[in-house]
N, CA, C and O of each residue as an XYZ file, in Angstrom:
100
protein
N       8.309     -3.767     24.974
C       7.647     -4.985     24.493
C       6.071     -4.807     24.493
O       5.439     -5.356     23.591
N       5.476     -4.150     25.353
C       3.998     -3.934     25.539
C       3.542     -3.104     24.373
O       2.493     -3.353     23.779
N       4.328     -2.133     24.059
C       3.733     -1.348     22.954
C       3.940     -2.027     21.648
O       3.216     -1.646     20.727
N       4.750     -2.909     21.426
C       4.903     -3.788     20.244
C       3.570     -4.805     20.092
O       2.959     -5.011     19.043
N       3.311     -5.328     21.275
C       2.021     -6.197     21.338
C       0.870     -5.377     20.913
O       0.075     -5.732     20.043
N       0.812     -4.181     21.613
C      -0.388     -3.320     21.188
C      -0.468     -3.155     19.731
O      -1.504     -3.372     19.101
N       0.730     -2.736     19.158
C       0.679     -2.439     17.767
C       0.156     -3.787     17.026
O      -0.732     -3.717     16.176
N       0.741     -4.988     17.389
C       0.228     -6.125     16.602
C      -1.245     -6.348     16.929
O      -1.866     -6.933     16.042
N      -1.934     -6.004     18.018
C      -3.203     -6.199     18.198
C      -3.933     -5.303     17.467
O      -4.950     -5.807     16.991
N      -3.744     -4.008     17.183
C      -4.187     -2.966     16.334
C      -4.203     -3.579     14.973
O      -5.287     -3.724     14.407
N      -3.089     -3.951     14.401
C      -3.008     -4.407     13.085
C      -3.912     -5.637     12.830
O      -4.527     -5.725     11.767
N      -3.998     -6.538     13.738
C      -4.811     -7.786     13.773
C      -6.403     -7.326     13.740
O      -7.274     -7.917     13.100
N      -6.563     -6.381     14.400
C      -7.989     -5.860     14.388
C      -8.309     -5.168     13.335
O      -9.470     -5.299     12.945
N      -7.561     -4.408     12.710
C      -7.751     -3.850     11.269
C      -8.029     -4.835     10.323
O      -8.929     -4.776      9.485
N      -7.271     -5.696     10.471
C      -7.171     -6.926      9.124
C      -8.588     -7.689      9.507
O      -9.384     -8.008      8.624
N      -8.784     -7.908     10.674
C     -10.026     -8.598     10.917
C     -11.241     -7.938     10.665
O     -12.252     -8.559     10.337
N     -11.202     -6.651     10.806
C     -12.285     -5.769     10.408
C     -12.478     -5.906      8.880
O     -13.598     -6.090      8.404
N     -11.455     -5.822      8.184
C     -11.499     -5.852      6.702
C     -12.248     -7.174      6.316
O     -13.244     -7.200      5.593
N     -11.642     -8.286      6.893
C     -12.155     -9.502      6.644
C     -13.800     -9.689      6.808
O     -14.550    -10.193      5.971
N     -14.153     -9.158      8.086
C     -15.685     -9.262      8.357
C     -16.297     -8.444      7.309
O     -17.291     -8.870      6.721
N     -15.744     -7.211      7.003
C     -16.486     -6.287      6.032
C     -16.768     -7.106      4.701
O     -17.865     -7.082      4.143
N     -15.640     -7.856      4.228
C     -15.602     -8.477      3.004
C     -16.717     -9.676      3.093
O     -17.435     -9.906      2.120
N     -16.800    -10.238      3.999
C     -17.711    -11.366      4.295
C     -19.136    -10.951      4.268
O     -20.022    -11.596      3.707
N     -19.329     -9.665      5.007
C     -20.639     -9.189      5.119
C     -21.166     -8.608      3.718
O     -22.347     -8.648      3.373
N     -20.195     -8.102      3.016
C     -20.707     -7.528      1.659
C     -21.184     -8.515      0.766
O     -21.616     -8.191     -0.340
């Protein structure tokens, strides 16, 4: 269960980085 949560955090981080990059662009 821990690894699944970590995967979710990584996916959220990547999506968030894309959103921030789009806003900064």
